[in-house]
N, C-alpha and C positions, 0 to 999 in steps of 0.2 A: 536125454539132453536135458538141460537146464533150460526153461523158459522165463526169462526175467521178465514178467509182462509188466513192471512198470517203465520198464526200458520202451516199450513198443506203447503207451499212454496217450504221447501226444500224437504221435502217427494213425491211433486208432480215432482218437477225437478229431482230428483234422480231415478223416475220409467220413465222417460221419458228417461233419458240418458243410464239407462238399458235394455229398449225397443230398441234404435238402437245399441246397443253392445252386448246384449246377446239374443241368439234366444230362442223363442216361445219354453217351452217343450213337449207341444203337438206337434210341428213341429219337434225337435229335437226326440223324438222317433218315429217320423214317418221315418225319415230321418236315422237313425241308422239300420232301418231294408230296405231300399229300397238296391236294388243290381243291379239296371240298370245302363246307361249309367249316368255319371259325378259324380259318388255316392263317389268316392273318395273325388273329390271338391268340391262337397258341406259340406262333413263334414267337410273335412279341413278348407272350410271357417268360419264355425259359432267358431270353436276349435280357430282360429288364431284370429277372431275377439274379443273373450271374451280377450284371453292370451295376447295380442297385446294393447287392449282397441282403435279400429279400428272399424268403421261402417258395421254393417252386408252387408250394399249394400250402394252403392256410392249415390244412391238415399235417404237421409235423409227425404225427405217429406215434405209436407205441415201437420201441426199440426191441427187435428178437434177436438175439445173436448165436450161433452155431460153431460151437467150438469144435473142433475136427483135433483131436490129440493122439497123436502116434503113443504107440505101448510104451516108447524108449525114452517119451518124453516126460518131462515132470514140473512142477510149480508149487508155489510156497505161500501164494495168498488166499483168501477167501476170493471166490470169483463171486459172487454177489455182491461185495464188498464195493471189489476193483469194478466190476462194469458200472454199480449205480452211480459211484462218483464220477466215471465219465459221462455219463448221460445225466445227470445233477450239472456237472459245469458246461457243457456242450448247451443244456437248453437253458439254463440262466444268464451264462455270459453270451449268448446270441437273441434272445428275447424269442426263442421258440415257442409257439403255442402248448402250455399243459394238458396233453390228453390221457391221463391216467389219473382213473378213480382210485381210492386205496381199497374200497370194499364195492365189490359187483352186484349188490340188489338192495342190502336194508338202508345203509348209508350215502353211499353214491358220493362221497366228498373228493375233490380235488386231492393228487397228492401234492401237487404246487413244488413238482421237481421232474416229473415223469417217469420217476422210478413206482414198482418197481423194473428195472431191466429182466426182459425174458431168456433166458439161458437155457440151450440147448447140449449137451455133452454128447457127441459121434464118436467112439473109437475109429483109425483109419490107419492103415498100412503105408499111408505115403508122408508126406512134409505136413508137420501139425501147422494150421493155419486156422483165422478167426474169420468166419464170415458176419455179415449182418441184412438184413432188411427192415427199414423204415416201413410201417404197415400202418394204413391210414384204415379210419375204420368202416366207411363204405366197402373196400374191396375185403376185409376183414369178415365183413357179416356175409359175404356169399360162398365161406368155406360150408364143406357139404363131405358126409360119410354115409356111405352104403355100402351092409355085407353083400355082396353079389353072391348067386346060385355058380359055385366051381365051373359048372357046363356053360356058363353064357358064353353064346359066341361073340365074333371081333366086332359085327352089325350093332350087336344088343348092348355090348360097351360103351361105341361110340355114339349110340342112341339116347344111353343113360346119360354121359356129358355133355353132349350135344341138348338134351334135355332142360339140363340144369341152368346151359348158360343163357339158352332162348328164354327161360323165364326171368333170370335174373340180372344178366350180364348187363344193359341198359344202367342199372344202379351205381356200378362201379368205377365209372370214367374209362369208358373203353377210347382206345383199342386197349383186350386185357393181356394180360401175361396169365397163362393157367398152368400151373404147376399140378400133376396128379401123380400119387403115391396107388402103388398097387401089389398087393401081396400084403404079406407081416401079419401083425394085428392089425387091431382097429388104431390104437395110438400109434404104431409104428408108421402105418398108412398115413397118417395125418402129418406126422414130420417130415415124412419122405415127398408128400406135394409141397411141402414149405421148402425143403432142399431144392425141390425142383424150379423154382421160382428165382435160384440165386444161378442158374445156369444163362449162360449166352443164348443169343437167340440164333444162331447158327450152329450150336454147338448139339446136334443129334446124336440121340443114344447110339451107343455102342456094341450094346447088347443085340444079337438076331433076329431081326422080325419088328425090334422097338423101333429102328430109325424110321421105317415107313410107316407105322403105328401112327406115331408121331405127326408126320405128314400127313397120313391121313385127317386125324383129329383137326391137325390145324384148317385143312381145306375143309372139312366139313363147319368148321365153326365159322369159318369165313363166311360161308354161305350161305348162313343166317341173316346177312344183311343186317345186323343191328348198327354197325359202322362206326366211326371217331364221335364220342360225345353221344352216341345211340342215334344218330341223325340219318342212317342207313347208306352214308357214303363213307367209302376209305374202308380198311381192314376192319373188321371185328376183334380180332386176337394179334399180337405182335409175334408169341410163340405160344407153344402147347410142349411141354416137356415130362417125361415121365422116370421115376424113379422107381425100382422094383424091388421086394423081397421075397424071399421062398415064404410059402404061404401054407397053413395045414390044409390036408387032402379036403377037410369036407367046408372051407371057408375061401373066399375070395372079397379081401378086402377094397373096397375102392375110396380115396379118398381125392377129396378137389380144393387146392387153394386158389386165390385168385388174386393179382396183384393189380391196382390199375395202370394206365399209359405210363405214368413216371418210371413205375418198377428202382424205388430209391436202394440201392445196395451197394455195398463193398466186400473188398475181403483183405488181408493182413496175412501174408504168407510169414513164420517165423524160421529165420536164418539160424544154420552155427553161429 
């Protein structure tokens, strides 16, 4: 099937804008029932953001796209040019903060249009779709990769994840969304940890044993009592999800990506 990406451009733009202005419904549901410190401020924040069309957070992020494409589908545009044009238009038209520097180390000059978009292409047997994350700097700085011994047991695995969140979690505006990539090579594990951030909070793993592992990790992380905004009350994490890949017999890659409580994301499915 030919995918006419231009046909979906306005839909993608609108979803990016909404994700910066309107709170994730799963997060909204949690905040409405949260009674700890700053509960009134957190609830007012998303109310006034939507009402006044102001960003939920001053850090309007770097945009990471995940293009899941079926082998039978094709397109005829430059993906980088196409997605860069979307990001440029969204950020300039809505006065969102430009959070991207052109050079990472020597010059660090702002691009003044929030490009380039970060693009990941993932083959799929399902319908082609585009997902995205609006990724703030605080949560991105908690990214973690470790090559574990393949003989590690479950308790050691959970402890490694727990130690990382215990040491760093308060710096990323908790309650956190934790994405885990397990297996594959190092770069594939990191990609899968980001893909895990796209999952809904109640969409537990369908692979045997991994659904219970996700719930155990969530319980362990919430027992850290970091709490909402690091104030030791309420949940430390709203979700912890795992995406796996086959692994070399001598390796076990563990990657962790973290998102702040806003979990700004979206998806567009390409229909026939």
